[in-house]
C-alpha positions as CSV (number, residue, x, y, z in Angstrom):
1,M,0.0,0.0,0.0
2,K,2.9,2.3,0.7
3,K,4.0,2.0,-3.0
4,I,0.5,2.8,-4.2
5,Y,0.4,5.9,-2.0
6,G,3.9,6.7,-3.3
7,F,2.6,6.7,-6.8
8,I,0.1,9.3,-6.0
9,V,2.7,11.4,-4.1
10,F,5.2,11.5,-6.9
11,F,3.0,11.8,-10.0
12,L,-0.1,13.4,-8.9
13,F,-0.2,15.7,-5.9
14,P,2.2,15.6,-2.9
15,L,0.6,18.1,-0.5
16,L,-3.2,18.0,-0.3
17,L,-3.9,21.5,1.2
18,F,-5.8,24.4,-0.3
19,A,-6.3,27.7,1.4
20,Q,-8.1,31.0,0.8
21,N,-8.7,33.3,3.7
22,V,-11.0,36.1,2.5
23,S,-13.0,35.9,5.7
24,L,-10.4,38.0,7.6
25,Y,-10.2,40.9,5.1
26,H,-10.7,44.3,6.6
27,S,-10.5,42.7,10.0
28,G,-7.4,44.6,11.3
29,T,-5.8,41.3,12.4
30,Q,-2.2,40.7,11.9
31,F,-3.0,38.2,9.2
32,D,-4.9,40.9,7.4
33,T,-2.0,43.4,7.6
34,F,0.5,40.9,6.2
35,E,-1.7,39.7,3.4
36,N,-2.8,43.2,2.4
37,P,0.1,45.5,3.4
38,V,-1.9,48.7,3.3
39,Q,-4.1,47.5,6.2
40,Q,-3.6,48.9,9.7
41,G,-2.9,46.6,12.6
42,F,-2.7,49.1,15.4
43,Q,-5.2,51.6,17.0
44,K,-3.9,55.0,18.0
45,D,-4.1,55.8,21.7
46,F,-5.1,52.1,22.5
47,S,-2.6,49.7,20.9
48,R,0.8,49.0,22.3
49,K,3.9,49.4,20.1
50,Y,4.8,45.8,19.1
51,A,2.8,42.8,17.9
52,V,3.9,39.2,17.7
53,T,2.4,35.8,16.8
54,L,1.4,33.8,19.9
55,L,-0.2,30.9,17.9
56,P,0.8,30.8,14.2
57,H,-1.9,31.4,11.7
58,I,-2.8,27.9,10.6
59,N,-5.1,27.6,7.5
60,G,-5.9,24.6,5.5
61,F,-8.5,23.5,3.0
62,I,-8.9,20.3,0.9
63,N,-11.1,20.0,-2.2
64,F,-11.7,17.1,-4.6
65,K,-14.1,16.9,-7.5
66,G,-14.8,14.0,-9.9
67,D,-16.3,10.5,-10.1
68,G,-13.7,9.3,-7.6
69,E,-14.9,11.2,-4.6
70,S,-15.7,8.1,-2.6
71,A,-12.4,6.6,-3.5
72,F,-10.6,9.8,-2.6
73,K,-12.2,9.7,0.9
74,K,-11.1,6.1,1.3
75,L,-7.5,7.1,0.3
76,L,-7.6,10.0,2.7
77,F,-8.8,7.8,5.6
78,T,-6.9,4.6,5.0
79,R,-4.2,5.4,2.4
80,S,-5.7,2.7,0.2
81,F,-7.9,2.5,-2.9
82,A,-9.0,-1.1,-2.1
83,N,-12.6,-2.0,-2.8
84,T,-13.6,1.2,-4.5
85,N,-15.9,1.6,-7.4
86,V,-15.4,4.7,-9.6
87,G,-17.3,3.8,-12.8
88,N,-17.4,5.5,-16.2
89,L,-14.3,3.6,-17.3
90,G,-13.2,4.0,-20.9
91,E,-14.1,7.7,-21.1
92,A,-10.8,9.0,-19.6
93,R,-12.9,11.2,-17.2
94,Q,-10.7,13.3,-15.0
95,N,-10.8,14.0,-11.3
96,Q,-9.4,17.3,-10.0
97,L,-7.7,18.2,-6.7
98,N,-6.8,21.9,-6.4
99,G,-4.8,23.3,-3.6
100,N,-2.6,25.8,-1.9
101,A,-1.7,26.4,1.7
102,N,-0.5,29.6,3.5
103,I,0.8,29.2,7.1
104,Y,2.2,32.2,9.0
105,L,4.7,30.6,11.4
106,A,5.9,33.9,12.9
107,N,5.3,37.6,12.5
108,Y,6.5,40.7,14.2
109,R,5.1,44.2,13.7
110,I,6.1,47.7,14.9
111,F,3.9,50.8,15.3
112,R,6.6,53.2,14.1
113,T,4.8,56.5,14.4
114,R,1.3,57.8,15.2
115,N,1.7,60.5,12.6
116,Y,0.8,59.0,9.2
117,N,0.2,55.6,11.0
118,R,3.5,54.2,9.9
119,E,3.8,50.4,10.5
120,L,6.7,48.1,9.8
121,G,6.3,44.3,9.8
122,F,8.3,41.1,9.4
123,S,6.8,37.7,8.6
124,L,7.8,34.1,7.9
125,Q,5.4,31.9,5.9
126,L,5.3,28.4,4.6
127,K,3.3,28.3,1.4
128,E,2.2,25.5,-1.0
129,E,0.2,25.7,-4.2
130,G,-0.7,23.3,-7.0
131,Q,-3.2,21.3,-8.9
132,G,-3.7,17.5,-9.4
133,I,-5.6,15.9,-12.2
134,F,-6.0,12.1,-12.6
135,T,-8.4,9.8,-14.4
136,N,-10.9,7.2,-13.2
137,E,-8.7,4.6,-14.9
138,T,-5.8,5.6,-12.7
139,I,-7.8,5.1,-9.5
140,T,-9.2,1.8,-10.6
141,L,-5.9,0.3,-11.7
142,L,-4.5,1.1,-8.3
143,D,-7.4,-0.9,-6.8
144,S,-7.8,-3.9,-9.1
145,Y,-7.3,-4.5,-12.8
146,K,-10.2,-7.0,-12.8
147,K,-12.7,-4.1,-12.8
148,F,-11.7,-3.3,-16.5
149,S,-14.3,-5.0,-18.7
150,Q,-12.8,-3.8,-22.1
151,N,-9.5,-4.7,-23.6
152,E,-8.2,-1.3,-24.6
153,Y,-8.4,2.2,-22.9
154,D,-7.1,5.3,-24.5
155,N,-5.7,8.3,-22.5
156,A,-6.1,6.2,-19.4
157,F,-3.4,8.0,-17.3
158,N,-3.3,11.5,-18.9
159,T,-2.5,14.3,-16.4
160,D,-1.1,17.8,-16.2
161,S,-0.4,18.3,-12.5
162,Y,2.0,20.5,-10.5
163,N,2.9,21.3,-7.0
164,Q,5.4,23.7,-5.4
165,A,6.1,24.6,-1.8
166,Y,8.3,27.4,-0.6
167,W,9.3,29.6,2.4
168,Q,8.5,33.3,2.2
169,L,10.3,35.8,4.4
170,G,8.6,39.2,4.0
171,V,9.1,42.8,5.1
172,S,6.1,45.1,4.9
173,Y,5.6,48.8,5.4
174,R,2.5,51.0,5.3
175,E,1.7,54.7,5.9
176,N,-1.1,57.2,5.4
177,Y,-0.6,59.7,2.6
178,N,-3.4,61.9,4.0
179,D,-6.8,61.5,5.7
180,R,-8.1,59.7,2.6
181,W,-5.3,57.8,1.0
182,A,-2.8,55.2,2.3
183,F,-0.2,53.0,0.6
184,G,1.6,49.8,1.6
185,A,4.1,47.3,0.2
186,K,5.6,44.0,1.1
187,V,8.9,42.7,-0.3
188,S,9.6,39.0,0.1
189,L,12.6,36.7,-0.2
190,L,11.5,33.2,-1.4
191,N,13.2,29.9,-0.9
192,G,11.8,27.0,-3.0
193,L,11.5,23.7,-1.1
194,I,9.5,21.3,-3.3
195,Y,8.6,21.4,-7.0
196,N,6.8,18.6,-8.9
197,K,5.2,18.7,-12.3
198,A,3.9,15.7,-14.2
199,D,2.7,16.1,-17.8
200,I,1.4,12.8,-19.3
201,S,0.2,13.8,-22.8
202,S,-0.4,10.3,-24.1
203,S,-1.3,7.0,-22.4
204,H,-2.9,3.6,-23.1
205,L,-4.0,0.6,-21.1
206,S,-4.2,-2.9,-22.6
207,I,-5.8,-5.8,-20.7
208,N,-4.0,-8.9,-21.9
209,P,-5.5,-12.4,-22.1
210,N,-2.5,-14.0,-20.3
211,N,-3.3,-12.5,-16.9
212,S,-1.4,-9.3,-17.4
213,Y,-1.8,-5.7,-18.5
214,T,0.4,-3.3,-20.4
215,A,0.5,0.4,-19.4
216,S,1.9,2.8,-22.0
217,V,2.8,6.3,-20.8
218,T,4.4,9.3,-22.7
219,G,5.3,12.5,-21.0
220,N,7.7,14.3,-18.8
221,Y,8.3,14.9,-15.1
222,I,10.1,17.7,-13.3
223,S,11.0,17.4,-9.7
224,S,13.2,19.2,-7.2
225,F,14.0,15.9,-5.4
226,G,13.6,13.3,-8.2
227,F,12.3,10.0,-6.9
228,D,13.9,10.3,-3.5
229,K,11.6,9.8,-0.5
230,L,9.8,12.9,0.6
231,N,10.9,13.6,4.2
232,F,11.5,16.4,6.6
233,D,14.9,17.3,5.2
234,K,13.2,18.6,2.0
235,L,11.4,21.2,4.1
236,V,14.5,22.8,5.7
237,P,15.4,26.2,4.3
238,N,18.3,26.2,1.9
239,L,20.2,28.6,-0.4
240,K,19.6,26.6,-3.6
241,N,16.3,27.7,-5.0
242,M,15.9,31.4,-4.4
243,G,13.3,33.9,-5.6
244,A,11.6,37.2,-4.8
245,A,8.1,38.6,-4.7
246,I,6.4,42.0,-4.1
247,S,3.0,43.1,-3.1
248,V,1.7,46.7,-3.5
249,A,-1.6,48.0,-2.1
250,S,-3.6,51.2,-1.7
251,S,-6.6,52.2,0.3
252,Y,-9.1,55.1,0.1
253,Q,-11.6,56.3,2.8
254,T,-14.6,58.1,1.3
255,K,-16.4,61.0,3.0
256,S,-19.5,58.8,3.4
257,G,-17.5,56.2,5.4
258,Y,-16.8,53.5,2.8
259,Y,-13.3,52.0,3.0
260,L,-11.8,50.6,-0.2
261,T,-8.6,48.6,-0.8
262,V,-6.9,47.2,-3.9
263,N,-3.9,44.9,-3.6
264,L,-1.6,43.2,-6.2
265,K,-0.4,40.3,-4.0
266,D,2.8,38.2,-4.4
267,A,4.0,39.0,-7.9
268,G,7.1,36.9,-8.0
269,F,9.1,33.9,-9.1
270,I,11.4,31.2,-7.9
271,H,14.7,30.1,-9.6
272,W,15.1,26.4,-9.2
273,S,18.7,25.3,-9.2
274,K,20.6,23.5,-11.9
275,N,20.3,20.3,-9.8
276,T,16.5,20.1,-10.5
277,D,15.7,16.7,-12.1
278,N,14.0,16.6,-15.5
279,Y,12.7,13.3,-16.9
280,T,11.3,12.4,-20.3
281,F,9.7,9.0,-20.7
282,D,8.0,6.9,-23.3
283,S,7.3,3.7,-21.4
284,N,5.5,0.4,-22.1
285,I,5.3,-1.6,-18.9
286,T,3.8,-5.1,-18.8
287,V,2.7,-6.2,-15.3
288,F,2.3,-10.0,-14.9
289,N,0.3,-11.5,-12.1
290,P,-1.6,-8.3,-11.5
291,D,-3.6,-9.9,-8.7
292,S,-0.6,-9.9,-6.5
293,A,-0.2,-7.4,-3.7
294,N,2.9,-5.7,-5.2
295,A,1.5,-5.3,-8.8
296,S,1.2,-1.5,-8.4
297,A,4.7,-1.3,-6.9
298,R,6.1,-3.2,-9.9
299,L,4.3,-0.8,-12.3
300,F,5.7,2.2,-10.4
301,N,9.2,0.8,-10.3
302,G,9.1,0.2,-14.1
303,L,8.1,3.8,-14.8
304,K,10.8,5.0,-12.4
305,E,13.5,3.0,-14.1
306,D,12.5,4.2,-17.5
307,A,12.4,7.8,-16.3
308,N,15.8,7.6,-14.5
309,S,17.5,6.6,-17.8
310,T,16.4,10.0,-19.3
311,E,17.3,12.1,-16.3
312,V,18.7,15.6,-17.1
313,K,19.5,18.2,-14.4
314,K,18.8,21.9,-15.3
315,S,17.5,25.1,-13.8
316,F,14.3,26.9,-14.6
317,Y,12.0,29.6,-13.3
318,S,8.5,29.1,-11.9
319,K,5.8,31.6,-11.1
320,I,4.0,31.8,-7.8
321,N,0.3,32.4,-7.3
322,T,-0.1,36.1,-8.0
323,K,-3.5,37.7,-7.2
324,I,-5.3,40.9,-7.7
325,E,-7.8,41.7,-4.9
326,F,-10.4,44.3,-4.2
327,A,-12.3,44.9,-1.0
328,T,-14.7,47.5,0.4
329,S,-16.5,47.8,3.8
330,K,-18.5,50.2,5.9
331,E,-19.5,50.1,9.6
332,F,-23.2,50.4,10.5
333,G,-23.0,50.4,14.3
334,F,-22.5,46.8,15.4
335,Y,-22.7,45.5,11.8
336,K,-19.8,45.7,9.3
337,P,-20.2,44.1,5.9
338,V,-17.2,43.5,3.7
339,F,-17.3,42.7,0.0
340,V,-14.2,40.9,-1.4
341,A,-13.2,40.0,-4.9
342,S,-10.0,38.0,-5.3
343,K,-8.7,36.6,-8.6
344,S,-5.5,34.6,-9.4
345,I,-3.7,35.9,-12.5
346,F,-2.0,32.7,-13.7
347,N,-4.7,30.1,-12.9
348,P,-8.5,30.0,-12.8
349,Q,-8.8,30.3,-9.0
350,G,-10.9,33.1,-7.7
351,Q,-13.4,34.1,-5.0
352,F,-16.2,36.6,-4.4
353,A,-17.4,37.0,-0.9
354,L,-19.8,38.9,1.3
355,I,-18.5,38.9,4.9
356,N,-21.1,39.8,7.5
357,N,-19.4,40.8,10.8
358,L,-21.6,41.3,13.9
359,K,-19.7,43.0,16.8
360,K,-20.6,43.0,20.5
361,N,-17.8,44.6,22.7
362,A,-14.7,42.5,21.9
363,F,-16.6,39.6,20.3
364,V,-17.1,39.4,16.5
365,F,-19.3,36.8,14.9
366,S,-19.2,36.4,11.1
367,A,-21.6,34.6,8.7
368,N,-20.1,34.6,5.2
369,A,-21.4,33.8,1.7
370,I,-18.4,32.9,-0.5
371,Y,-18.6,32.0,-4.2
372,D,-15.5,30.2,-5.4
373,L,-14.9,29.8,-9.1
374,Q,-14.0,26.1,-8.6
375,T,-16.0,25.0,-5.6
376,K,-19.0,27.3,-6.3
377,L,-21.1,28.6,-3.4
378,N,-19.8,28.1,0.1
379,F,-21.1,29.2,3.5
380,G,-18.5,30.2,6.1
381,S,-18.5,31.3,9.7
382,Q,-16.0,32.5,12.3
383,I,-15.8,33.7,15.8
384,M,-13.2,36.3,16.9
385,V,-12.2,37.9,20.2
386,K,-10.4,41.2,19.3
387,S,-9.2,44.0,21.5
388,A,-6.6,46.7,20.8
389,N,-3.8,44.4,22.1
390,M,-5.1,40.8,21.6
391,E,-6.8,38.9,18.9
392,F,-8.0,35.3,18.6
393,Y,-10.0,33.9,15.7
394,L,-11.3,30.5,14.6
395,G,-13.4,29.7,11.6
396,S,-14.1,27.9,8.4
397,E,-15.1,29.0,4.9
398,Q,-16.8,25.7,4.2
399,I,-18.5,25.0,7.4
400,F,-21.0,22.3,6.3
401,P,-18.7,20.3,4.1
402,T,-16.1,20.5,6.9
403,Y,-18.5,19.0,9.3
404,Y,-19.5,16.1,7.0
405,L,-15.9,15.3,6.0
406,S,-14.8,15.4,9.6
407,K,-17.7,13.0,10.5
408,S,-16.8,10.8,7.6
409,Y,-13.2,10.7,8.7
410,F,-14.0,9.7,12.3
411,T,-16.6,7.1,11.3
412,K,-14.5,5.9,8.3
413,D,-17.7,6.0,6.2
414,E,-16.9,7.6,2.8
415,N,-20.6,7.8,2.0
416,I,-21.4,10.6,4.5
417,G,-22.0,14.0,2.9
418,K,-23.7,14.8,-0.4
419,S,-21.3,17.5,-1.8
420,N,-17.8,16.9,-3.2
421,P,-15.3,16.3,-0.3
422,R,-13.8,19.5,0.9
423,A,-13.0,21.1,4.3
424,G,-11.6,24.3,5.6
425,F,-10.2,25.5,8.9
426,Y,-8.2,28.4,10.2
427,I,-7.0,29.6,13.6
428,G,-4.6,32.3,15.0
429,I,-3.7,34.2,18.1
430,N,-1.7,37.5,18.1
431,V,-0.8,39.8,21.0
432,K,0.7,43.3,21.4
433,F,3.1,44.6,24.0
434,G,5.3,47.5,24.9
435,P,4.3,51.2,25.5
436,K,1.0,52.6,24.4
437,M,1.1,54.8,21.3
438,Q,-0.8,57.9,22.6
439,N,-1.0,61.6,22.1
440,I,1.1,63.7,24.6
441,G,-2.0,65.5,25.7
442,T,-4.0,62.4,26.5
443,A,-1.3,59.9,27.4
444,E,-1.2,58.1,30.7
445,E,2.6,57.8,30.4
446,I,4.8,59.3,27.7
447,P,8.1,57.5,27.3
448,G,11.0,59.9,27.7
449,L,8.7,62.6,29.2
450,N,6.8,61.1,32.2
451,D,9.5,58.5,33.2
452,K,12.5,59.7,35.2
453,E,15.8,57.9,34.9
454,T,16.3,55.5,37.8
455,G,18.4,52.4,38.4
456,Y,22.0,51.5,38.9
457,V,23.2,54.1,36.3
458,V,22.9,56.9,38.9
459,R,25.6,55.3,41.0
460,L,28.2,55.3,38.3
461,S,29.7,58.8,38.9
462,K,28.9,62.3,40.3
463,K,28.9,63.6,36.7
464,E,26.3,61.1,35.7
465,R,24.1,61.9,38.7
466,K,24.3,65.6,38.0
467,R,23.3,65.0,34.3
468,L,20.3,62.9,35.4
469,Q,19.2,65.4,38.0
470,K,19.2,68.1,35.3
471,Q,17.2,65.8,33.0
472,N,14.7,65.0,35.6
473,K,14.1,68.6,36.4
474,K,13.3,69.2,32.8
475,I,10.8,66.3,32.9
476,D,9.1,67.8,35.9
477,K,8.9,71.2,34.1
478,N,7.4,69.6,31.0
479,R,4.8,67.7,33.1
480,R,3.7,70.9,34.8
481,A,3.3,72.6,31.5
482,N,1.3,69.7,30.1
483,D,-1.0,69.8,33.2
484,K,-1.7,73.5,32.8
485,R,-2.5,73.1,29.1
486,N,-4.9,70.2,29.8
487,N,-6.6,72.2,32.6
488,R,-7.3,75.1,30.2
489,R,-9.2,72.7,27.8
C-alpha cells in the first residue's frame, strides 16, 4: 500500500492542502495586515507598540471533484484505494484536486509613528500551491485491474499536475498619505522547497489475455528531489532555490464612510537550481500476475527505471500564485459588511465573498457567503475575540462540508456528505506589548517625558548623577506645562 500511495505522491499531488482566507479581510488582524500591506494593525491611543504571533496562523482546505470522490475519501482515511468503485471507465474522465496552503509561522510588527500611522512588519510563511488531475482509470488500476471490462483504454493516465512549496520571508511597510489615501508594500525573499510537475500527454492501457496488463505512458516529469523519499529534510530552508516577490496596495476612505482597498499580491518567481531533475519517458510496462499485492509497486518501479534513464539536471523559473484583490467595507454600528473579490492571475482560481461581521464589545461573529470559481457557493462562519492588544480567531469558509468530511473521517464512512469532499479550517492568536502609542495631551505615560531615569546608572559617577538630576528637572517642568495646558481645555 505504501507504494500505491507513493505513486500518488510522486506523480499526482504531494501536498493536499488548499487555502483562501478572504473571511479575515478588513478585520485589522495581523494576518490581514501581512496579506494586504496597506491595512492597519494598530489603533492610535489604545494599541501597544509591538505585535507578535502567539499561535501561528494555521489555515488549510482540501477539495476534490470528480467521479472518484468516494475513492478519494477512502484514500484520505486509509491510504488505500482497495474495494472502491469509480465507474465510467473507458471515457478517460478526470478528477481534480486543487490546492494551496498559507501558514504564518511567525510575524513581528512595529507601530513606528502615530503621525501617518506608519507600521513596519516582518513575517515568515510556509506556502504551498498546485493542482492535481487524474483519471478514473488511474484510481481503478491502483485498486484492481479486474474491474476493467474492455481490452483497450485510450488516454487512461493523462494528467497535467503540478505542486510547489516554498518559504516566504517578508518585510512590509504602510503609511497614510493623508486623511483619505494610504499606501503599503511587502517585499519578500522566497526559498523553494518542493517542486513537482507531471505532464502525461499520451497513455494507453491494454488488458492482456494471459493474466497481465500493459500500461503505455508518454510525457515528462520535473522534480526538485527526483524519486527520493519525501521527508522532513526537504522542508528545511536552503540557499539553492531562491526567488523574490512583491505586493503593492492602496486604500481610500470616502467621505460617506466607505473604506476601499486594492492589492496586487505576491507578484514573483522562484529560480530552481541546476540540480533540478527533468525526466522524459515513453514507457511500455507489462505487469504480470496483476492480482498480487505488489502489482502497483512493480508498475511504479518500471516507470521509475525508464524515467531515470532519461534524467537531465537543469535550472528553470516558476511563477508563484499572484492575485489581484479588491475589498470594500463600511461600519453600521454593530454590523460591518465586507465585499471581497480575489482573482488569481495565472490560474482559474478566484473568490467573491460577502463577509457579514456582527460585533458586541470584543466579540465578533461572522456569517459569510463565498462564491469560489471552482467549488461554487460556500457558507463560512468565524468567531473572533479582538481588542486593541489581543486577537483570537477561529473559523471555516466551508462549514457544512467541513462537518461532513470530519464526521466521515472519524466514522471511516466515505458515503457521508452529499457534496464533493472539501473542508476548511483556520485559527490564530496574536498579541501586542510595549508602551502605548498615545498623544502627549491624553497619554497616561509618555516614554521619555513622564518617566524619570532610575536604576543603577545613577551610582556610576557624580557627573552622571548631575546629568540625570538636570534631565529629571526638565521632565518635571514639561509635566507641569502639560498639566496647565490640559486644565485650560
